[in-house]
C-alpha positions, 0 to 999 in steps of 0.5 A: 517551490519550483514553478510548473508551467502549463504545457504549450501544444501545437495548434494545427488546422485540418486542410481537408475540405469536405465538398460533399454538400455541393455534390450529388451523393445519391446512393442508388445507381442510375441505369447508365452508371450500372452499364458502364460499371459492368463494362469496366469490370469486364475490361479489368477481368480480361486484362484490357488497359484503359477505360472504354469510351464514355465511361469517364463522363458517365461515372464522373459523379462517382469518380471525381470525388475519389480522384480529388480525395486521392490527390489530397492523400498524395496518391497522384499521377506524378509518380509511377508508384503513386499512380499505381496505388491510385488506379488500384484504389479506384478499380477496387471501389468500382468492382465493389459498386458493381458487385453490390449495385450501390454507390460507395456512399451507401456502403454499410460498415460490413461492406467496407470491412469486406472490401478492406479485409481484416488484415493486409494478407486477407486484403491481398488474398481477396483482391489479388492485387500487388499494389498496397492501396489498402490505406488509401481505401480506408482513408477514402471510406473515412473522408467520403463516407464517414466510416470510422469503425476502424477499430474493428478492422484489425491491426493497423498502422494508425499513425500512417493512416492518420498522417495521410488523412490529416496531413503529414506536417499537421500530424508530426507537429501535434505529435512532436509537441506532445513528445516535447512535453513528455521529455520535459517531464522526465520521459525518454523517447525510447519506448514511448514514441511509438505509444504516443504516435498510436495514441495521437493517431487514434484520438485524431481519427476518433475525434475527426480532428487534428486539433489537440485542444478539441480532444475530449476526455470521454474519447480517451476513456472510450479508446482506452476501454476498447484498446487491445494493445498494451502500447496503445493504452500506454500512449493514451495515458501519456497523452491524457497527462499532457492534455491535463497539464495544458488544461484541455481535460480535467484530469488524466485517465488512470493507469488501470487495466481495461474493463475486459481485463477486470471482468476476466480477473473477477471471473477467476475469483468467483469460482466456487461461489453461487451466482446469487452470492457473487451478484450480491458481493459485486453489488456491494463492491460497487455501492460501498463508499469505502476506499477501493483497496479496502473494498477489494480486501472485504470482497475477497473475504466475502467470496471466501465465505461464499465458497464455504457456504456453497460447500456445506449447502450447495442447494441453498447458498444465497445470501438470504439463506445465511442465518444466525446458526450459519454465522455460529458455524462459520466462526467455529470453522474459521478457527480450524482453517489453514492457509489456502482453504476456500481461497482463489487464486492461491498463487500468492500464498503457495508456499504457506498452504497448509499452515494455520491461519494467523489470528489477524487473518481470522479476524479479517475474515470475520470483519469482512463478513460483518461489514458485508451483512451490516451494509446489505441489511442496512440498505434493506437488500436483505431482511435483518435476521441477525445482528452481524456485529454480535454473531460474527464477533471475533472470539476472545481467544483470537482477539487476545492474540492480536495487538499492536506490536511496533517492531523497533529496529536495534540502534546498531542496525538503525545507525547503519541504515542512517549512514546508508541513506545519507550517503547514497551515490549514483553508483548505488543506483546504477550498479548491477545488483544481485537483488532483482528488486533493486532494478526499480531504483535505477529508474529514478534520479539520484536526488529523488531516491536520496530525498525519499530515503531521508524522508523515510529515515527522519520523518516517522511517516507511514508509507501512504503518507510518504507517497502522498506528500505534496510539492511545497510540503517543506517550510522554514521558520525562525526558531525561538531563541532560548538564550541571548548568546545563541543565534537563532536557527531555522526550524524545518516544518513538514506538512503531512497530508490527511492520514487514516487517523487524523486530519492534515497537520504540520510537524518539525523535522530535522533540517537534513530532511528539508534540504534533501526535499528541496534539492529534489524539487529543484531538479524535478521536471513538471508532472501532471496533477494526481487525484489524492485517493483520500481527499479526491483533490487534484494535487502535485505529488512530491515523489512523482516522475515521468507522469507516475506517482511512487508505487505502493511497494517501492519503499519496502520492495526496492528502497529498503533492500538497496539501503540494506545492501549498501549498509551491509546488513540483512533485510531481516533482523531478530524481529522480522523483515525491515519494513517502512513502518518499522522506521516509524516505531524506531523514531518514536521510541528514540524520541521517547527515550532521548536525553530530553524526551518527548512527553506522551502527548508531544509524541502523539502530536508528532506522530499524528495520532488522534488518541494517546492510546495509539501513541502508547504502543509506540512509546517503548522504553529501551532496556538501557534506560529501564535498567538505569532507572531501575538501578537509580530507584534503589530497589535492591537497597530497599528490599533486599537485606544482606544477611550477616552470617556470624561464624564461631571460629573456635567451634569450627577449630575445636572439639565441639564441632557437631554438638554446638551451632557454629553458624548464625544468621542475623535476622535483625530481631534475632539469630537463626542457627539453622544451617539451611536457613536459605531453604527454610519454608517457615522463615516468617514464623521464627518465634515458634522455631527451636533454632531461633535465638532472640536478641535482647533488644526484642524483649520489650516487644515480646512482653507487649505482644504477650500482653496483647494476646492475653487481652484478646483471650479475655475480651474477644469470643474466640473459636476453639481453633483461634484460641489454640493458635493464640495459646501456641503464640503465648507459649512461644512468647514465654519461651523467648522471654525465658531465654531473655530473663537474665538479659538487661533491657536496652534502656538499662545499658548494652548487654551481651548474650553468652554463646559458647566460646564466643560473645556476640554483640547485640 
C-alpha cells in the first residue's frame, strides 16, 4: 500500500494592523467637520484642484485612517496612476459623508452598496469617475468598517480584492500551496486554477484571515450554499479536499448542488400534488433512516400516488384522507397504468411513454407506498386506519412475473471481453471513439482503467462493491501444498466491503487481479478521504482520481462500451444489454460448472450472499454440462425400448399379400400385427386386441392372472360394473390361453409358433 502523506500548506501572517482602537472613530460629525466636508464637495463640483486652507487639519480624524489604509493597499502617491486611484477613493467617501452627514464608520450595509454599486458599470454611471477605485473602496469598507457583505454586491474579482486586502505575496503563497497539493492528487492546473483562486479568496474574506489553518468547515459550507457561480462551488470543494488531507477540517464538503438548486428541482416533482401530501412526503424524506438513493426512489413513488389521488379526489387529497378502499382502488389502477402516467418529470422515459408498465415497476410503486404509510403510521403522524402491508400488497399475478433472472453472457462473448480487458492500451483510452460515452475513459490513467476492468472481469462483485473498494484491499498468502513435488504459490485475497446482504468478507481471486490493483496503487496520487455511504466511515477509496470517487454509471456507461468496442462485439446480446451485474452471474455460473466445481455453499461464501437461496439463482448449469450428464444417465437406454419389427419376406413377395399379416412388432411379452402400432391408442390393453399374438413364455403368467381374477370374483363383493370388467379380462385370458394350448411351456423346452411361411423364434 502506498503511503499517503499529509498535505503541507503555507503558513502566512496577515500584515494588516488594525489601529482603530487607538483612534477616534465616532460616527457622528462635528459642526466643523460638516462645514469643511461641504466646502470640499463644492470645490470638487466646480472643478477646482486642491483642498482649501484648514480642511486637512479639520478632517484629519477622518482622512488619516483612509490614507494609511490606502498606503497598505498599494494606492500610494509614488505613481501617477496609483495617486489618481487614491484621490478618487478619498473624494468619493468625502461626498458620501457629506451626503449622509455621518462618518464612514457609521455607514450601513445598504449605504456601502449604494456607494460601491452592483457592478463596475453601475459604479461608473453613479459617480462619473474615470479612475477605477471601486476595489479600493471595497477594501476600505472591509478593513475600516468591518463591511463583509461582499456576496450581495454582485460579480467581483474575488482574488484581486483578496490580494489587495491580505497582500499579494501572502495570497499567492496560500494559493500556490493549495494548487501544489491538487496537482499531486492528479488534478491539472487548466480549468482548476481560476476556481481555486476564487475559493481561497472568498474563504479568506469570509474568515477575515489569510491563515489556511484557521479555516472552518462551516465557512466552506456557508459559501458553497450561497455561491451562484459554478466555478466558485467547484473551487470550494477542491479547497475542502486539501484542507481535509491536511487535517484542518474533519471531512470535505460534498459535490452536490446548492440548496437553492435542490428546492427548484423539488418544486418540479411536486406538480399536481396537494400541498398537504407534498408536505408529508417531504417530512418523511427528511426523517427516514434509509439511504438517500432509496429515499429518492420511494419519494417519487409516493408523489406519483399523490398525483393519482389528487386527480380522483381533488377536494380531499390529504394523506389522512387515504383509506382502505383507496388502497384497493390504487392497486387495481396500477395494473392498467402505462409509462408516463402521473409521472413528473418524464424526460428520462420519453421514448417509452404509452407502453405498459413492467411488473417490477408496478411492484416498486406499491412497495414505495407501503413503506410510506407503514412509517408515518408507526411514527404516529397518521392514525392507523388500515394495514398497508396487507391492503397494498403486490398481487400474485404481478409477483409471478417477477423473479431473479441472472443473465449469463455466452462463453464466446465473455472470452472476447476477457481478452479486451487484459490488453487495454493507451491508444484505446486516447483515440477518438465513435461512442460519445467513451470520452469519460480518457480522463483516467491507463493503470486505473486496466485495474478497474480486471476487477470487473474477475472479482464477481457488484457495481457498488467495486466503487467502494479501499486501498490495501489486496492481500497475499502462501497456499497449502497439495503435493510435496509442487511448489507453493501465493493466494490472492480480496477484502470486500459491507454489501447489501452481508458483512465485510474476504475471498480468493485470480492473481492477475491482485497484480493489476497493485500496479494502480503504485502510481495513484494521494486522494482525500471519502465517506462510505453504507458505514459512514472515512475511507481511502481504491478507484478515486483527482479528488473524486468513481461515478455510479462509469462501468456501465463508459468501461463496458470501451471493452465491447475493443473486442469487436455489440453492447447487447440475445439476453439484453451487457451490464456490470451480468459479469457476476457469468463468473458464478462458470465456477459452478467448472471441471472441479464449487459447491452451492462455497459459491455462497464467494459471492457474499447471506442465504443459499440467493446463490441458487446464480448456480445455473450450462446446457453443455447438462447434456453430458443427461447422456451419462442412460435415460434413453433405460426408458426407451427399441421395438424390433419382424418382416415376413415370403408374404411380401408371394401371393398372400393383403390377406396375411406380414409385419410384426415385438412387444417383449407378445407380437402385434397392427400396421399402425405407433399410432394405436390402446397399446396398454393389448390382451383384448385381435392383433395381439402372445408368446409362449407368457403362458404361465396368463394362467396365474386368470386364477387371480377368478379368486377375486369369489372372495370380493364387486359391483356390476367391476364384475363386467373382470369377466371381460377372463375372456381375454381364455382366448390367449387357447392360442397357446399347443405350445410347450418354457420349462419343457424351446418351442416355436407357426406363422404362415415363417417361423419366429420366441
